[in-house]
DOMAR-608352 format. One record per residue: z, y, x of N, C-alpha, C in turn. Coordinates in nm, 2 decimals. Atoms other than C-alpha are relative to their C-alpha. Example, Ala and Ser with C-alpha at 12.3 -4.5 7.8 and 13.67 -1.06 7.14 Angstrom:
<recs>
REC    n_w    n_v    n_u   ca_w   ca_v   ca_u    c_w    c_v    c_u
REC   0.00  -0.12   0.09   0.78  -0.45   1.23   0.00   0.12   0.09
REC   0.00  -0.11  -0.09   0.71  -0.11   1.37   0.08   0.11  -0.08
</recs>
This chain:
<recs>
REC    n_w    n_v    n_u   ca_w   ca_v   ca_u    c_w    c_v    c_u
REC  -0.07  -0.11   0.05   1.02  -1.93   1.42   0.15  -0.02   0.00
REC  -0.15   0.02  -0.01   1.40  -1.88   1.49   0.06   0.04  -0.13
REC  -0.08  -0.03   0.12   1.67  -1.83   1.23   0.00   0.15  -0.03
REC   0.00  -0.15   0.02   1.68  -1.45   1.29  -0.13   0.05  -0.06
REC   0.13  -0.04   0.05   1.31  -1.42   1.22  -0.01  -0.03  -0.15
REC   0.00   0.04   0.14   1.35  -1.61   0.89   0.09   0.10  -0.08
REC  -0.09  -0.09   0.07   1.65  -1.39   0.79  -0.07   0.14  -0.02
REC   0.07  -0.13   0.01   1.45  -1.07   0.87  -0.11   0.00  -0.10
REC   0.11   0.01   0.09   1.15  -1.18   0.67   0.05   0.00  -0.15
REC  -0.05   0.01   0.13   1.36  -1.27   0.37   0.07   0.13  -0.04
REC  -0.07  -0.13   0.02   1.57  -0.95   0.40  -0.10   0.11  -0.03
REC   0.10  -0.10   0.03   1.26  -0.73   0.42  -0.07  -0.02  -0.13
REC   0.06   0.03   0.13   1.10  -0.91   0.12   0.09   0.05  -0.11
REC  -0.09  -0.04   0.11   1.41  -0.85  -0.09   0.01   0.15  -0.01
REC  -0.01  -0.14   0.00   1.44  -0.49   0.02  -0.12   0.07  -0.05
REC   0.12  -0.06   0.05   1.08  -0.41  -0.05  -0.01  -0.02  -0.15
REC   0.00   0.03   0.15   1.11  -0.57  -0.40   0.09   0.10  -0.07
REC  -0.10  -0.10   0.06   1.42  -0.35  -0.47  -0.06   0.14   0.00
REC   0.06  -0.14  -0.01   1.25  -0.03  -0.35  -0.12   0.02  -0.09
REC   0.12  -0.01   0.08   0.92  -0.10  -0.52   0.04   0.00  -0.15
REC  -0.04   0.01   0.14   1.09  -0.20  -0.85   0.07   0.13  -0.04
REC  -0.06  -0.13   0.03   1.30   0.12  -0.83  -0.10   0.11  -0.01
REC   0.10  -0.10   0.01   0.99   0.33  -0.77  -0.08  -0.01  -0.13
REC   0.07   0.03   0.13   0.81   0.17  -1.07   0.08   0.05  -0.11
REC  -0.09  -0.04   0.10   1.11   0.22  -1.28   0.02   0.15  -0.01
REC  -0.02  -0.15   0.00   1.16   0.58  -1.17  -0.12   0.07  -0.05
REC   0.13  -0.06   0.05   0.79   0.66  -1.24  -0.01  -0.02  -0.16
REC   0.02   0.03   0.14   0.81   0.49  -1.58   0.11   0.07  -0.09
REC  -0.11  -0.07   0.08   1.15   0.63  -1.70   0.11   0.03   0.10
REC  -0.09  -0.04  -0.11   1.35   0.83  -1.44   0.15   0.01  -0.06
REC  -0.13  -0.01   0.06   1.64   0.87  -1.69   0.07  -0.14   0.00
REC  -0.05   0.14   0.00   1.68   0.49  -1.73   0.03  -0.04   0.15
REC  -0.03   0.03  -0.14   1.66   0.46  -1.35   0.14   0.05   0.04
REC  -0.13  -0.07  -0.04   1.95   0.71  -1.30   0.12  -0.06  -0.07
REC  -0.12   0.05   0.08   2.17   0.57  -1.58   0.03  -0.14   0.02
REC  -0.02   0.15  -0.01   2.12   0.20  -1.52  -0.03  -0.06   0.14
REC   0.03   0.06  -0.13   1.94   0.10  -1.20   0.08   0.05   0.12
REC  -0.07  -0.06  -0.12   2.11   0.35  -0.96   0.13   0.06  -0.05
REC  -0.12  -0.06   0.06   2.42   0.42  -1.17   0.12  -0.01   0.10
REC  -0.12   0.01  -0.08   2.76   0.48  -1.02   0.06  -0.13  -0.03
REC  -0.05   0.13   0.00   2.92   0.15  -0.94  -0.10  -0.11  -0.05
REC   0.10   0.09   0.04   2.59  -0.02  -1.02  -0.04  -0.09   0.11
REC   0.03   0.10  -0.11   2.42  -0.30  -0.82  -0.06   0.06   0.12
REC   0.05  -0.07  -0.13   2.24  -0.06  -0.58   0.11   0.05   0.08
REC  -0.11  -0.05  -0.08   2.56   0.11  -0.48   0.09  -0.11   0.06
REC  -0.08   0.12  -0.05   2.75  -0.22  -0.45  -0.08  -0.07   0.11
REC   0.08   0.06  -0.11   2.46  -0.35  -0.24   0.02   0.08   0.13
REC  -0.02  -0.09  -0.12   2.50  -0.05   0.00   0.14  -0.03   0.06
REC  -0.13   0.02  -0.05   2.87  -0.11   0.03   0.01  -0.14   0.07
REC   0.00   0.13  -0.06   2.82  -0.48   0.10  -0.07   0.00   0.14
REC   0.08   0.00  -0.12   2.56  -0.41   0.37   0.09   0.07   0.11
REC  -0.08  -0.08  -0.10   2.79  -0.15   0.54   0.13  -0.08   0.04
REC  -0.11   0.09  -0.04   3.09  -0.39   0.52  -0.05  -0.11   0.09
REC   0.05   0.11  -0.09   2.87  -0.66   0.67  -0.01   0.05   0.14
REC   0.01  -0.05  -0.14   2.80  -0.44   0.97   0.14   0.01   0.06
REC  -0.13  -0.01  -0.05   3.17  -0.37   1.00   0.06  -0.14   0.04
REC  -0.05   0.13  -0.02   3.25  -0.74   0.98  -0.07  -0.06   0.13
REC   0.07   0.05  -0.11   2.98  -0.83   1.23   0.05   0.07   0.13
REC  -0.05  -0.07  -0.12   3.10  -0.56   1.48   0.14  -0.05   0.04
REC  -0.13   0.05  -0.03   3.46  -0.68   1.44   0.00  -0.14   0.06
REC   0.02   0.14  -0.05   3.35  -1.04   1.50  -0.04   0.01   0.15
REC   0.04  -0.01  -0.14   3.18  -0.93   1.82   0.11   0.05   0.09
REC  -0.11  -0.06  -0.07   3.48  -0.73   1.93   0.10  -0.11   0.03
REC  -0.10   0.10  -0.02   3.72  -1.02   1.88  -0.04  -0.12   0.09
REC   0.05   0.12  -0.07   3.51  -1.30   2.01  -0.04   0.02   0.15
REC   0.05  -0.03  -0.13   3.38  -1.12   2.32   0.10   0.09   0.08
REC  -0.10  -0.09  -0.05   3.70  -0.92   2.40   0.03  -0.04   0.15
REC  -0.03   0.04  -0.13   3.78  -1.12   2.71  -0.11  -0.01   0.10
REC   0.12   0.01  -0.09   3.43  -1.12   2.86  -0.07   0.14   0.02
REC   0.07  -0.13  -0.01   3.34  -0.75   2.82   0.09   0.11   0.06
REC  -0.07  -0.11  -0.07   3.43  -0.43   3.00   0.05   0.11  -0.10
REC  -0.07  -0.09   0.09   3.63  -0.14   2.86  -0.10   0.09  -0.08
REC   0.09  -0.08   0.07   3.33   0.08   2.77  -0.07  -0.07  -0.12
REC   0.06   0.08   0.10   3.17  -0.20   2.57   0.10  -0.01  -0.12
REC  -0.10   0.01   0.11   3.50  -0.24   2.38   0.02   0.13  -0.07
REC  -0.01  -0.13   0.07   3.52   0.13   2.31  -0.11   0.02  -0.10
REC   0.11  -0.01   0.09   3.17   0.14   2.17   0.00  -0.08  -0.12
REC  -0.01   0.09   0.11   3.21  -0.16   1.96   0.11   0.03  -0.10
REC  -0.11  -0.04   0.08   3.55  -0.04   1.83  -0.04   0.12  -0.09
REC   0.04  -0.12   0.08   3.39   0.29   1.72  -0.09  -0.04  -0.11
REC   0.09   0.05   0.11   3.12   0.10   1.52   0.09  -0.07  -0.10
REC  -0.09   0.07   0.10   3.40  -0.11   1.36   0.06   0.11  -0.09
REC  -0.07  -0.10   0.08   3.58   0.21   1.25  -0.11   0.08  -0.09
REC   0.10  -0.08   0.07   3.26   0.40   1.15  -0.05  -0.07  -0.12
REC   0.06   0.07   0.12   3.12   0.13   0.92   0.10  -0.05  -0.10
REC  -0.10   0.02   0.10   3.45   0.04   0.77   0.02   0.13  -0.08
REC  -0.01  -0.13   0.07   3.48   0.41   0.68  -0.11   0.02  -0.09
REC   0.12  -0.02   0.08   3.13   0.42   0.55   0.00  -0.09  -0.13
REC  -0.01   0.09   0.11   3.18   0.11   0.33   0.11   0.04  -0.10
REC  -0.10  -0.04   0.09   3.51   0.24   0.20  -0.03   0.13  -0.08
REC   0.05  -0.12   0.06   3.36   0.58   0.12  -0.09  -0.03  -0.12
REC   0.10   0.03   0.10   3.08   0.42  -0.07   0.06  -0.05  -0.13
REC  -0.07   0.05   0.12   3.32   0.26  -0.32   0.13   0.08  -0.03
REC  -0.12  -0.08   0.01   3.58   0.54  -0.30   0.13  -0.08   0.03
REC  -0.11   0.08  -0.05   3.81   0.30  -0.12   0.07  -0.09  -0.11
REC  -0.05   0.09   0.10   3.84   0.07  -0.42   0.07   0.07  -0.12
REC  -0.08  -0.07   0.10   3.98   0.34  -0.65  -0.03  -0.04  -0.14
REC   0.04   0.03   0.13   3.78   0.25  -0.95   0.02  -0.15  -0.03
REC  -0.02   0.15   0.02   3.82  -0.13  -0.89   0.15  -0.02  -0.04
REC  -0.14   0.02   0.03   4.20  -0.10  -0.89   0.06   0.10  -0.09
REC  -0.05  -0.09   0.10   4.23   0.18  -1.14   0.10   0.10   0.06
REC  -0.09  -0.09  -0.07   4.40   0.42  -0.89  -0.04   0.14  -0.04
REC   0.02  -0.14   0.03   4.43   0.78  -1.00  -0.02   0.09   0.13
REC   0.02  -0.09  -0.12   4.31   1.05  -0.76   0.12   0.10   0.00
REC  -0.10  -0.09  -0.01   4.56   1.29  -0.62  -0.05   0.14  -0.05
REC   0.03  -0.14   0.05   4.57   1.66  -0.73  -0.11   0.06   0.09
REC   0.10  -0.06  -0.10   4.38   1.76  -0.41  -0.14  -0.04  -0.03
REC   0.13   0.05   0.03   4.09   1.53  -0.48  -0.06   0.04  -0.13
REC   0.04  -0.04   0.14   4.08   1.62  -0.85  -0.06   0.14   0.01
REC   0.04  -0.14   0.00   4.05   1.99  -0.76  -0.12   0.02   0.10
REC   0.10  -0.03  -0.11   3.82   1.96  -0.45  -0.11  -0.10   0.01
REC   0.10   0.10   0.00   3.61   1.65  -0.51  -0.10   0.02  -0.11
REC   0.10  -0.03   0.10   3.28   1.70  -0.70   0.01  -0.11  -0.11
REC  -0.01   0.10   0.10   3.35   1.37  -0.88   0.14  -0.04  -0.04
REC  -0.14   0.03   0.02   3.73   1.38  -0.88   0.04  -0.13   0.05
REC  -0.03   0.13  -0.06   3.74   1.07  -0.66   0.06   0.02   0.14
REC  -0.07   0.00  -0.13   3.93   0.98  -0.35  -0.10  -0.04   0.11
REC   0.09   0.02  -0.11   3.66   1.01  -0.09  -0.03   0.14   0.06
REC   0.03  -0.13  -0.07   3.55   1.27   0.17  -0.14   0.05  -0.02
REC   0.14  -0.05   0.00   3.17   1.28   0.12  -0.03   0.08  -0.12
REC   0.02  -0.08   0.12   3.20   1.43  -0.23   0.09   0.13   0.00
REC  -0.08  -0.13   0.00   3.44   1.71  -0.12  -0.08   0.12  -0.01
REC   0.08  -0.13   0.01   3.33   2.06  -0.20   0.07   0.11   0.09
REC  -0.06  -0.11  -0.09   3.38   2.33   0.07  -0.09   0.12  -0.02
REC   0.08  -0.12   0.02   3.27   2.68  -0.02  -0.12  -0.02  -0.09
REC   0.10   0.03   0.10   3.08   2.55  -0.32  -0.11  -0.09   0.04
REC   0.10   0.09  -0.05   2.88   2.31  -0.11   0.07  -0.14   0.03
REC  -0.05   0.14  -0.03   2.93   1.93  -0.10  -0.02  -0.04   0.14
REC   0.01   0.05  -0.14   3.01   1.78   0.24  -0.11  -0.10   0.01
REC   0.11   0.10   0.00   2.77   1.51   0.14  -0.14   0.06   0.03
REC   0.13  -0.07  -0.03   2.48   1.76   0.15   0.00   0.05   0.14
REC   0.00  -0.06  -0.14   2.59   1.92   0.48   0.00  -0.10   0.11
REC  -0.02   0.10  -0.11   2.70   1.62   0.69  -0.07  -0.13  -0.03
REC   0.05   0.13   0.03   2.62   1.30   0.51  -0.15  -0.01  -0.04
REC   0.15   0.00   0.03   2.26   1.40   0.43  -0.07   0.06   0.12
REC   0.08  -0.07  -0.11   2.13   1.66   0.68   0.03  -0.05   0.14
REC  -0.04   0.05  -0.14   2.33   1.55   0.99  -0.04  -0.14   0.01
REC   0.03   0.15  -0.01   2.29   1.18   0.91  -0.15  -0.02   0.01
REC   0.15   0.02  -0.01   1.91   1.22   0.87  -0.04   0.03   0.14
REC   0.04  -0.03  -0.14   1.89   1.39   1.21   0.04  -0.11   0.10
REC  -0.05   0.11  -0.09   2.10   1.11   1.37  -0.09  -0.12  -0.02
REC   0.09   0.12   0.03   1.88   0.84   1.20  -0.14   0.03   0.07
REC   0.13  -0.03  -0.07   1.56   1.02   1.33   0.01  -0.03   0.15
REC  -0.02   0.02  -0.14   1.69   1.03   1.68   0.02  -0.15   0.04
REC  -0.03   0.14  -0.03   1.82   0.67   1.67  -0.12  -0.09  -0.02
REC   0.11   0.09   0.04   1.52   0.51   1.50  -0.13   0.03   0.08
REC   0.13  -0.04  -0.06   1.24   0.70   1.68   0.01   0.04   0.15
REC  -0.02  -0.04  -0.14   1.37   0.85   2.00   0.07  -0.10   0.09
REC  -0.07   0.10  -0.08   1.62   0.60   2.12  -0.08  -0.12   0.06
REC   0.07   0.12  -0.05   1.39   0.30   2.15  -0.10   0.04   0.11
REC   0.10  -0.04  -0.11   1.14   0.51   2.36   0.08   0.03   0.13
REC  -0.08  -0.03  -0.11   1.42   0.63   2.59   0.05  -0.13   0.07
REC  -0.05   0.12  -0.05   1.55   0.28   2.62  -0.10  -0.08   0.08
REC   0.10   0.07  -0.06   1.22   0.14   2.72  -0.05   0.07   0.13
REC   0.06  -0.08  -0.11   1.13   0.42   2.96   0.09   0.03   0.11
REC  -0.10  -0.05  -0.10   1.45   0.52   3.14   0.11  -0.11   0.02
REC  -0.10   0.11  -0.03   1.67   0.26   3.32   0.15   0.06  -0.02
REC  -0.13  -0.05   0.02   1.97   0.50   3.31   0.04   0.00  -0.14
REC  -0.03   0.00   0.15   1.95   0.53   2.93   0.03  -0.14  -0.04
REC  -0.02   0.14   0.04   1.92   0.15   2.90   0.14  -0.05   0.04
REC  -0.13   0.04  -0.05   2.23   0.10   3.11   0.11   0.06  -0.08
REC  -0.10  -0.07   0.08   2.42   0.36   2.91   0.02  -0.06  -0.13
REC  -0.01   0.07   0.13   2.33   0.20   2.58   0.06  -0.13   0.01
REC  -0.06   0.13  -0.01   2.42  -0.14   2.70   0.15   0.00   0.03
REC  -0.14  -0.01  -0.04   2.75  -0.03   2.85   0.09   0.03  -0.13
REC  -0.08  -0.04   0.12   2.86   0.12   2.51  -0.04  -0.09  -0.12
REC   0.03   0.09   0.10   2.72  -0.17   2.31  -0.08   0.06  -0.12
REC   0.08  -0.06   0.10   2.47   0.04   2.12  -0.12  -0.08  -0.03
REC   0.11   0.08   0.04   2.22  -0.18   1.94  -0.13   0.08   0.00
REC   0.13  -0.07   0.00   1.86  -0.07   2.01  -0.10  -0.06  -0.10
REC   0.09   0.05   0.10   1.61  -0.09   1.73  -0.13  -0.06   0.05
REC   0.14   0.05  -0.03   1.29  -0.30   1.74  -0.09   0.08  -0.08
REC   0.09  -0.09   0.07   0.98  -0.13   1.63  -0.02  -0.04  -0.15
REC   0.02   0.03   0.15   0.96  -0.33   1.30   0.12   0.06  -0.08
REC  -0.11  -0.07   0.07   1.30  -0.18   1.21  -0.04   0.15  -0.03
REC   0.05  -0.14   0.02   1.15   0.17   1.26  -0.11   0.01  -0.10
REC   0.11   0.00   0.10   0.84   0.09   1.06   0.05  -0.02  -0.14
REC  -0.06   0.02   0.13   1.05  -0.05   0.78   0.06   0.12  -0.06
REC  -0.07  -0.12   0.05   1.25   0.26   0.76  -0.10   0.11  -0.04
REC   0.10  -0.09   0.03   0.94   0.48   0.76  -0.06  -0.03  -0.14
REC   0.06   0.04   0.12   0.78   0.28   0.48   0.10   0.02  -0.12
REC  -0.10  -0.02   0.11   1.11   0.29   0.27   0.01   0.15  -0.03
REC  -0.02  -0.14   0.02   1.14   0.66   0.33  -0.12   0.06  -0.09
REC   0.11  -0.04   0.08   0.79   0.72   0.19   0.01  -0.05  -0.15
REC  -0.01   0.06   0.13   0.84   0.49  -0.11   0.11   0.07  -0.08
REC  -0.12  -0.07   0.07   1.18   0.65  -0.20  -0.04   0.14  -0.03
REC   0.04  -0.14   0.02   1.04   1.00  -0.16  -0.10   0.02  -0.12
REC   0.09  -0.01   0.11   0.77   0.92  -0.42   0.07  -0.02  -0.14
REC  -0.08   0.03   0.13   1.04   0.83  -0.68   0.05   0.13  -0.05
REC  -0.04  -0.13   0.06   1.09   1.13  -0.92   0.15   0.00  -0.05
REC  -0.13   0.01   0.06   1.44   1.01  -1.03   0.10   0.07   0.10
REC  -0.09  -0.08  -0.07   1.73   1.23  -0.92   0.10  -0.09   0.09
REC  -0.09   0.09  -0.07   1.94   0.93  -0.80  -0.07  -0.10   0.09
REC   0.09   0.09  -0.08   1.66   0.78  -0.59   0.07  -0.02   0.14
REC  -0.06   0.01  -0.14   1.87   0.84  -0.27   0.10  -0.11   0.00
REC  -0.09   0.11   0.00   2.11   0.57  -0.38  -0.08  -0.13   0.05
REC   0.08   0.11  -0.05   1.82   0.32  -0.31  -0.02   0.02   0.15
REC   0.02  -0.03  -0.14   1.76   0.50   0.02   0.13  -0.04   0.08
REC  -0.12   0.04  -0.07   2.13   0.44   0.12   0.01  -0.15   0.01
REC   0.00   0.15   0.00   2.09   0.07   0.03  -0.10  -0.05   0.11
REC   0.10   0.04  -0.11   1.78   0.05   0.26   0.06   0.03   0.13
REC  -0.07  -0.04  -0.12   1.98   0.23   0.53   0.09  -0.11   0.04
REC  -0.09   0.11  -0.03   2.25  -0.03   0.51  -0.06  -0.13   0.04
REC   0.06   0.13  -0.03   2.02  -0.33   0.50  -0.07   0.00   0.13
REC   0.08   0.00  -0.12   1.80  -0.22   0.79   0.10   0.01   0.12
REC  -0.10   0.00  -0.10   2.10  -0.13   1.00   0.07  -0.13   0.02
REC  -0.06   0.14  -0.01   2.26  -0.47   0.93  -0.10  -0.09   0.08
REC   0.09   0.08  -0.07   1.94  -0.63   1.06  -0.01   0.05   0.15
REC   0.00  -0.05  -0.14   1.95  -0.40   1.37   0.12  -0.06   0.08
REC  -0.12   0.05  -0.07   2.31  -0.51   1.45  -0.01  -0.15   0.01
REC   0.01   0.14   0.00   2.22  -0.87   1.37  -0.09  -0.05   0.12
REC   0.10   0.04  -0.10   1.92  -0.89   1.61  -0.06   0.12   0.07
REC   0.05  -0.12  -0.07   1.88  -0.58   1.83  -0.10  -0.03   0.12
REC   0.09   0.03  -0.12   1.62  -0.54   2.11   0.08  -0.04   0.12
REC  -0.09   0.03  -0.11   1.91  -0.55   2.36   0.10  -0.10  -0.04
REC  -0.09   0.10   0.06   2.06  -0.87   2.21   0.10  -0.05   0.10
REC  -0.10   0.05  -0.10   2.23  -0.95   2.54   0.13   0.07   0.00
REC  -0.13  -0.07   0.01   2.50  -0.69   2.46   0.10  -0.08  -0.08
REC  -0.08   0.09   0.09   2.63  -0.95   2.21   0.02  -0.14   0.06
REC  -0.02   0.13  -0.06   2.64  -1.23   2.46   0.11   0.01   0.11
REC  -0.11  -0.01  -0.10   2.93  -1.31   2.70  -0.06   0.03   0.14
REC   0.05  -0.04  -0.13   2.89  -1.15   3.04   0.03  -0.11   0.10
REC  -0.01   0.10  -0.10   2.83  -1.39   3.33   0.07   0.06   0.12
REC  -0.07  -0.05  -0.12   3.07  -1.35   3.62  -0.09   0.01   0.12
REC   0.09  -0.02  -0.12   2.90  -1.21   3.93   0.06  -0.06   0.13
</recs>
C-alpha cells in the first residue's frame, strides 16, 4: 500500500465520521446541530476553508515546481485552479473579515444577506447569489465532473488529451462513490445548516482528487521527446 492509499483511507474514515456524527446529531437535535456543530465560523466551516486552501496550495506548488517542464495550456489550466480555489477559500471565511475585525463597506452591508464582505451571500432581486450560482450551478458542475467526465476520459482519446493538456484532474471511481454516499447521508439530515457539512465533504474529496487523480501523470515532469 503506497502513501497515497493510506492518506485516502484515513481521510475517508475521518470524513465518514464527521458526516455520520453530524447526521446523528441532526436527527437528535437539529437546533444544536445548527447552533454548535455547523455554526458560522465553527469547526465544519473552518474545515472547508482549510480543504479549499489546501487545493489552492497544492495547485500553486504544481504550477511553480513544474513551470519549466510544462506547456502553456497546462500552465493556463493550473493557474485557473489556483485562482478558483483561492477565491473559494477566501469566500468561505469572508476573506478573513471576522478574524481581523474588519467592518464591511456600505455596499456589502446593504446588499449582502449576512452583511459580510463576500460575493456568495450577495442578494440580487431578492435572491441570494449563493442559491443561484454557488448551489444550483455548482451542483450541475459537480454532477458532470464526478459522473460524466471519468466516462468520457476513459472512452474518448480526444477528451483524454484535452483534459491532460489543461491539467484537469480526473476522478477515480472511489471519489465518485464517496461523493454519492456523502450526498445521501447529508440529505437525510433534517438540520437547516446540513449543507455546511456537504461543503466540507466537497472540499475534502476534491483535495483527494487533486492529490491523486486518475491521470496522475499531469503532475509529473514531461519527458523531452
